C-alpha positions, 0 to 999 in steps of 0.5 A: 852917566854915573862915576866909577872909582878906579882902584889905585894901581901900579903900572909898569913904567918905561922911562927910557925915552927922549921923545914920545910921539903920539899919532902915526899919521904924516905929522907923527911920522915926520916928527918921529923921523926928525927927532930920531935923526937928531939922536933923540931916542924916539918912540912912536905910538899909533892906534891903528895897525899901520902908519900914514893916517889919512893917506893909508888908513883913511884912503884919501886918494891923492895928496893935496898940492905940493907946489905953489904952481911954480915949484915944490914948497913942501920939502924935506921929509915931505918931498921924500914921501912924495917922490917915493909915492910917485916912484911906487906907481908907474902911471904917475908922471915924474914931474907931477907935484899936485894931486898926486895919486896915493896907493895906500898899501905902497904908502904904508911901506914907504912910511915903515921904511922911513921910520925904521931907517931913522931908528924910531921904535913903533908901537902899533895898536896902541891907544893914548888913554891918559896924560899925567902932569907933574905940575900945570905946565909939565907932562910927566907921563902918558898912559897907553893901552894895548895887548900888554894892558895899561902901561906908562911911558915917560919922555923929556918931550912929548909930541902931539900928532893925534890930529885931535890934540888929545895929548895937549888937551888932556894935559890942560892946553887951551884949545878952540874947536869948530866954529863960534857956534861949535859946528864942525866941518863935515867928515868924509868916509873915503872908499875905493871901487874896483873893477872899473873900466879905466878907459871909460873913467879917464875919458868919460865925464869928469866926476868932480862936483865942479862939472855941472854934468857930473853924474854926482848931481844926478845921483843926488837928485835920485831918491833911490840914493838918499844918503848922497846929499852933497855934491862933493866928489874927488876921485883918482885912479890909484891902481889898475881898475881901482878908483879911490874916492874922497866923496860925500859929506857926513855932517855933525861928526865929532871925532872926540865923541866915540858914539858920534864917530861910531855912528858915522862909520856905519853911515859912511859904509852905506853911503859908499854903497850908494855911490857905487850903485849910483855911478853904475846907473849914471856912468855905466860905461865906467862903473857898471861892473864896479864894486866897493873894494874897501871903505876906510878904517879911519873916518876922514876928519877935517876938524876938531880941536885947534890948540891955542899956541904962542901965536895964532895964525889968522886969515889976515896972515893968509891974505897978506902972504905973511913971512915970519922970523920964526917960520919953519915951513910955507903953505900955499893951499887954498882956504878949503873950509867944507860947509857945515849943515847951517853954512850949506843952507846959507849958501843955498839961500844966497847968504854965503859968498863961496868965492870969498870963503875959498880964497886961492893964491896965484902962482908963486904965492905962499905964507909962512907957518911960525914955530910959535903955532906948534907950541901950546901956551902953558905947556913946557914939554909938549909940541903939536904938529899936524891939523891941530896947530894954532890957527883960526878956523879959516886958515885951519881949512888950509893948513890941515892937509897932509903936505902941511902935516909933514912939514910941521911934523918935521919942524916939531921933531927937530925942535923936540930933539933940541929941547931934550938937550936942555937941563929942563926941557922947554919947547918955548925956549928952543933956539929958533935960529938953530932950528931953522938952520937945521931944517934948511940943512935937511932941505926945508923951504921957508923964507 
């Protein structure tokens, strides 16, 4: 690829903000709400046309567990989102805490209401496209693109909730990406099937790949469905006659590579059609008349960049159920690292112990996530929340899910607001005791 010299130009600048949040997924929504709640003038920019990320535009059909099998541990804003989601769907029991079904259209409204009530200003269809530094450690502005063209925005503190750590990486933060060989967890293009026979679905063969009699295994073996080559299949009733699917694997998808993600979206849509046809053949009582109602506008990305923060959370921390003096939330989800292409080959050859790979906690067990995992080394006025926080690859498989995105987002938002009150904002210098005290007041759970 050759180079093109962009002519020097002046851009309109909006420098009226205390906090700017990039990315309107669960982490970004919680971060923006928390910052605005503390009195910070907060702007939230989102590349798509709605908030919610994977739960809305990604069509992930359920939330990962909110409990440690004894009690809810993802609290504060996260609990409010969960309760509102349950209240919006009549078929979800009031006391359900784990694998709660998501109606994406209802969840969009929930996030809209929460950010609006908090006083957050939202810009949809607005893409982060560049970061400007005043020096190596300080971001001076971000450049965004939308129907107004290119615009510069300036704040005291910036929150990176992009999922891919775009803002932090472009500002010069150190990061890790994938495995030691550069492999990434496979992506999944979620979809919904309509006109499903609910009774047959709820009372027939369990579709999950852990069931040896699941139709997914027959679909894989059928050469008529060549794109369905991995047994991963999670599904839930999300609305009348409508089943949401988190199913299938797309290998070697890099969300930081536009060509890679574009090809994956096209392949994912074809894969959804094959799943629908395969289920009609092998589970006709439920799916004979089903159709693909929607494929997700966003690809389900599990892994790209992880920032290197002041602390890197490790597998050893997970195994020790470790508590930290600066922890801002707790996590109890298992080590859910989906197998890359080479790892799947090792599993088939008996060279990989999947049970040790996917370790699970017992009842009441969890570990802390320290504030230092949200603070990128070398950047003074940038925080990261969501799946890009500082951790090793195995723990990333656990902390990347939506409940953690909500809790780390809320912590980052409060911290950002505290940092704006400094003469020279420095997220590394935020008083952790004050941060933890405020989070506790808002209902957060940690030790």
